[in-house]
VOBA-779526 format. One record per residue (C-alpha): residue in one letter; chain; x, y negated, z negated. Coordinates in nm, 2 decimals. Example, Ala and Ser with C-alpha at 12.3 -4.5 7.8 and 13.67 -1.06 7.14 Angstrom:
BEGIN
DOKOL	r	c	east	north	up
DOKOL	A	A	1.23	0.45	-0.78
DOKOL	S	A	1.37	0.11	-0.71
This chain:
BEGIN
DOKOL	r	c	east	north	up
DOKOL	X	A	-9.97	5.48	0.21
DOKOL	X	A	-10.19	5.20	0.04
DOKOL	X	A	-9.95	5.17	-0.24
DOKOL	X	A	-9.63	5.07	0.02
DOKOL	X	A	-9.82	4.83	0.22
DOKOL	X	A	-9.92	4.67	-0.03
DOKOL	X	A	-9.56	4.64	-0.14
DOKOL	X	A	-9.42	4.57	0.19
DOKOL	X	A	-9.64	4.32	0.20
DOKOL	X	A	-9.55	4.16	-0.15
DOKOL	X	A	-9.17	4.17	-0.01
DOKOL	X	A	-9.30	3.91	0.32
DOKOL	X	A	-9.47	3.69	0.09
DOKOL	X	A	-9.21	3.64	-0.21
DOKOL	X	A	-8.81	3.63	-0.17
DOKOL	X	A	-8.61	3.30	-0.13
DOKOL	X	A	-8.77	2.95	-0.02
DOKOL	X	A	-8.52	2.63	0.00
DOKOL	X	A	-8.66	2.34	0.15
DOKOL	X	A	-8.43	1.99	0.14
DOKOL	X	A	-8.50	1.82	0.43
DOKOL	X	A	-8.25	1.54	0.31
DOKOL	X	A	-7.96	1.70	0.18
DOKOL	X	A	-7.74	1.59	0.46
DOKOL	X	A	-7.84	1.19	0.35
DOKOL	X	A	-7.86	1.24	-0.05
DOKOL	X	A	-7.53	1.43	-0.01
DOKOL	X	A	-7.36	1.14	0.19
DOKOL	X	A	-7.58	0.91	-0.06
DOKOL	X	A	-7.44	1.05	-0.40
DOKOL	X	A	-7.10	1.13	-0.26
DOKOL	X	A	-7.08	0.70	-0.27
DOKOL	X	A	-7.33	0.62	-0.60
DOKOL	X	A	-7.23	0.37	-0.86
DOKOL	X	A	-7.29	0.39	-1.17
DOKOL	X	A	-7.58	0.30	-1.39
DOKOL	X	A	-7.40	0.12	-1.64
DOKOL	X	A	-7.22	-0.20	-1.44
DOKOL	X	A	-7.55	-0.35	-1.45
DOKOL	X	A	-7.83	-0.42	-1.75
DOKOL	X	A	-8.15	-0.55	-1.52
DOKOL	X	A	-8.18	-0.38	-1.16
DOKOL	X	A	-8.50	-0.52	-0.96
DOKOL	X	A	-8.65	-0.28	-0.64
DOKOL	X	A	-8.94	-0.29	-0.43
DOKOL	X	A	-9.18	-0.05	-0.53
DOKOL	X	A	-9.24	0.11	-0.13
DOKOL	X	A	-8.93	0.36	-0.01
DOKOL	X	A	-8.76	0.25	0.29
DOKOL	X	A	-8.88	0.61	0.47
DOKOL	X	A	-9.22	0.83	0.33
DOKOL	X	A	-8.98	1.12	0.15
DOKOL	X	A	-9.29	1.34	0.35
DOKOL	X	A	-9.39	1.51	0.06
DOKOL	X	A	-9.68	1.50	-0.22
DOKOL	X	A	-9.56	1.52	-0.55
DOKOL	X	A	-9.55	1.26	-0.87
DOKOL	X	A	-9.41	0.95	-0.76
DOKOL	X	A	-9.33	1.01	-0.40
DOKOL	X	A	-9.34	0.72	-0.24
DOKOL	X	A	-9.42	0.48	-0.53
DOKOL	X	A	-9.18	0.44	-0.77
DOKOL	X	A	-9.42	0.29	-1.02
DOKOL	X	A	-9.55	0.66	-1.09
DOKOL	X	A	-9.13	0.76	-1.15
DOKOL	X	A	-9.16	0.50	-1.49
DOKOL	X	A	-9.54	0.55	-1.58
DOKOL	X	A	-9.62	0.16	-1.51
DOKOL	X	A	-9.91	0.06	-1.28
DOKOL	X	A	-9.89	-0.01	-0.95
DOKOL	X	A	-10.19	-0.25	-0.99
DOKOL	X	A	-10.08	-0.57	-0.79
DOKOL	X	A	-9.71	-0.45	-0.80
DOKOL	X	A	-9.43	-0.57	-0.51
DOKOL	X	A	-9.12	-0.43	-0.69
DOKOL	X	A	-9.00	-0.27	-1.08
DOKOL	X	A	-8.79	-0.42	-1.31
DOKOL	X	A	-8.53	-0.21	-1.49
DOKOL	X	A	-8.40	-0.34	-1.83
DOKOL	X	A	-8.14	-0.10	-1.99
DOKOL	X	A	-8.01	-0.20	-2.35
DOKOL	X	A	-7.71	0.06	-2.40
DOKOL	X	A	-7.66	-0.06	-2.74
DOKOL	X	A	-8.01	0.10	-2.81
DOKOL	X	A	-8.02	0.31	-2.64
DOKOL	X	A	-8.34	0.27	-2.42
DOKOL	X	A	-8.45	0.09	-2.13
DOKOL	X	A	-8.74	-0.11	-2.04
DOKOL	X	A	-8.96	-0.02	-1.69
DOKOL	X	A	-9.17	-0.33	-1.59
DOKOL	X	A	-9.39	-0.31	-1.27
DOKOL	X	A	-9.38	-0.66	-1.13
DOKOL	X	A	-9.60	-0.83	-0.90
DOKOL	X	A	-9.50	-1.07	-0.61
DOKOL	X	A	-9.47	-1.36	-0.84
DOKOL	X	A	-9.23	-1.20	-1.04
DOKOL	X	A	-9.55	-1.19	-1.35
DOKOL	X	A	-9.53	-0.84	-1.55
DOKOL	X	A	-9.79	-0.61	-1.50
DOKOL	X	A	-9.71	-0.35	-1.67
DOKOL	X	A	-9.45	-0.25	-1.86
DOKOL	X	A	-9.30	0.12	-2.05
DOKOL	X	A	-9.02	0.21	-2.25
DOKOL	X	A	-8.79	0.47	-2.25
DOKOL	X	A	-8.56	0.61	-2.55
DOKOL	X	A	-8.19	0.72	-2.37
DOKOL	X	A	-8.11	1.06	-2.42
DOKOL	X	A	-7.76	1.25	-2.43
DOKOL	X	A	-7.76	1.54	-2.11
DOKOL	X	A	-7.70	1.81	-2.44
DOKOL	X	A	-7.99	1.59	-2.69
DOKOL	X	A	-8.29	1.79	-2.77
DOKOL	X	A	-8.65	1.59	-2.63
DOKOL	X	A	-8.81	1.38	-2.94
DOKOL	X	A	-9.15	1.47	-3.06
DOKOL	X	A	-9.42	1.35	-3.02
DOKOL	X	A	-9.62	1.37	-2.69
DOKOL	X	A	-9.66	0.97	-2.65
DOKOL	X	A	-9.25	0.95	-2.64
DOKOL	X	A	-9.17	0.89	-2.32
DOKOL	X	A	-8.74	0.95	-2.26
DOKOL	X	A	-8.46	0.97	-1.98
DOKOL	X	A	-8.15	1.12	-1.97
DOKOL	X	A	-7.83	0.96	-1.91
DOKOL	X	A	-7.59	1.11	-1.79
DOKOL	X	A	-7.14	1.07	-1.88
DOKOL	X	A	-7.15	1.02	-1.46
DOKOL	X	A	-7.45	0.74	-1.50
DOKOL	X	A	-7.72	0.89	-1.32
DOKOL	X	A	-8.13	0.91	-1.49
DOKOL	X	A	-8.29	1.26	-1.51
DOKOL	X	A	-8.62	1.37	-1.64
DOKOL	X	A	-8.67	1.75	-1.68
DOKOL	X	A	-8.88	2.00	-1.73
DOKOL	X	A	-8.89	2.35	-1.72
DOKOL	X	A	-9.19	2.64	-1.81
DOKOL	X	A	-9.20	3.05	-1.88
DOKOL	X	A	-9.47	3.17	-1.81
DOKOL	X	A	-9.51	3.56	-1.86
DOKOL	X	A	-9.85	3.70	-1.67
DOKOL	X	A	-9.87	3.93	-1.39
DOKOL	X	A	-9.51	3.80	-1.28
DOKOL	X	A	-9.23	3.69	-1.57
DOKOL	X	A	-9.04	3.39	-1.46
DOKOL	X	A	-8.99	3.03	-1.49
DOKOL	X	A	-9.02	2.73	-1.30
DOKOL	X	A	-8.87	2.37	-1.35
DOKOL	X	A	-8.84	2.02	-1.17
DOKOL	X	A	-8.73	1.68	-1.28
DOKOL	X	A	-8.60	1.31	-1.10
DOKOL	X	A	-8.29	1.24	-1.08
DOKOL	X	A	-8.20	0.90	-1.03
DOKOL	X	A	-7.86	0.67	-0.91
DOKOL	X	A	-7.78	0.39	-0.77
DOKOL	X	A	-7.62	0.39	-0.40
DOKOL	X	A	-7.33	0.24	-0.27
DOKOL	X	A	-7.57	-0.08	-0.09
DOKOL	X	A	-7.72	-0.10	-0.50
DOKOL	X	A	-8.02	0.04	-0.35
DOKOL	X	A	-8.24	0.35	-0.60
DOKOL	X	A	-8.19	0.66	-0.51
DOKOL	X	A	-8.49	0.90	-0.63
DOKOL	X	A	-8.43	1.28	-0.59
DOKOL	X	A	-8.77	1.51	-0.70
DOKOL	X	A	-8.65	1.84	-0.68
DOKOL	X	A	-8.83	2.15	-0.83
DOKOL	X	A	-8.74	2.52	-0.82
DOKOL	X	A	-8.84	2.87	-0.95
DOKOL	X	A	-8.78	3.21	-0.98
DOKOL	X	A	-8.85	3.58	-1.14
DOKOL	X	A	-8.97	3.86	-1.08
DOKOL	X	A	-9.38	3.92	-0.92
DOKOL	X	A	-9.57	4.15	-1.02
DOKOL	X	A	-9.28	4.28	-1.23
DOKOL	X	A	-9.14	4.41	-0.93
DOKOL	X	A	-8.98	4.16	-0.64
DOKOL	X	A	-8.73	3.89	-0.77
DOKOL	X	A	-8.86	3.58	-0.55
DOKOL	X	A	-8.69	3.24	-0.57
DOKOL	X	A	-8.79	2.91	-0.43
DOKOL	X	A	-8.67	2.58	-0.42
DOKOL	X	A	-8.79	2.21	-0.26
DOKOL	X	A	-8.59	1.90	-0.27
DOKOL	X	A	-8.71	1.51	-0.16
DOKOL	X	A	-8.52	1.25	-0.20
DOKOL	X	A	-8.64	0.85	-0.12
DOKOL	X	A	-8.45	0.53	-0.15
DOKOL	X	A	-8.55	0.23	-0.27
DOKOL	X	A	-8.43	-0.11	-0.14
DOKOL	X	A	-8.28	-0.34	-0.42
DOKOL	X	A	-8.48	-0.71	-0.48
DOKOL	X	A	-8.41	-1.03	-0.60
DOKOL	X	A	-8.37	-1.10	-0.96
DOKOL	X	A	-8.50	-1.45	-0.97
DOKOL	X	A	-8.36	-1.52	-1.37
DOKOL	X	A	-8.01	-1.66	-1.38
DOKOL	X	A	-7.80	-1.43	-1.53
DOKOL	X	A	-7.99	-1.14	-1.53
DOKOL	X	A	-7.74	-0.94	-1.28
């Protein structure tokens, strides 16, 4: 009886869980997205138009997504060099002065990540989006995998959309299948670029 009760309890605690509160907005924005390769330089506010409602890396602060300092920062500049497949992300203060900078390698979706923990990289898709992604499979009392990452694209109004999604699937206690996923969308407004010829 105890074993049956324990299994029943596990069944109630596991199963399928999906949480995507901004899915309708995401679908509307994604269907009208622009190719990020149409410009070499962008600037965006570091705070979203609306809070995401979640707690995760990059929530309500664009500087975390690009690993730059938010101290005295007001905007982020994304400067692409497509011939060399690199992206320079810089946080800027109110006067447009650089606070900190991070350089990313731009990889094809099917590319193998570069070796070395200090190497920052993003995937540049054929449709002109940026992706960061991770995956982890750790067998213990349960067999399963977790995954997640950021999806970054330019909206039809030239703002920056960042969706953070995570998920997991496997067998709890090697018996009960489970699946969960969560997605949070944030929109960061475009900011004016001061230098002539940058747009």
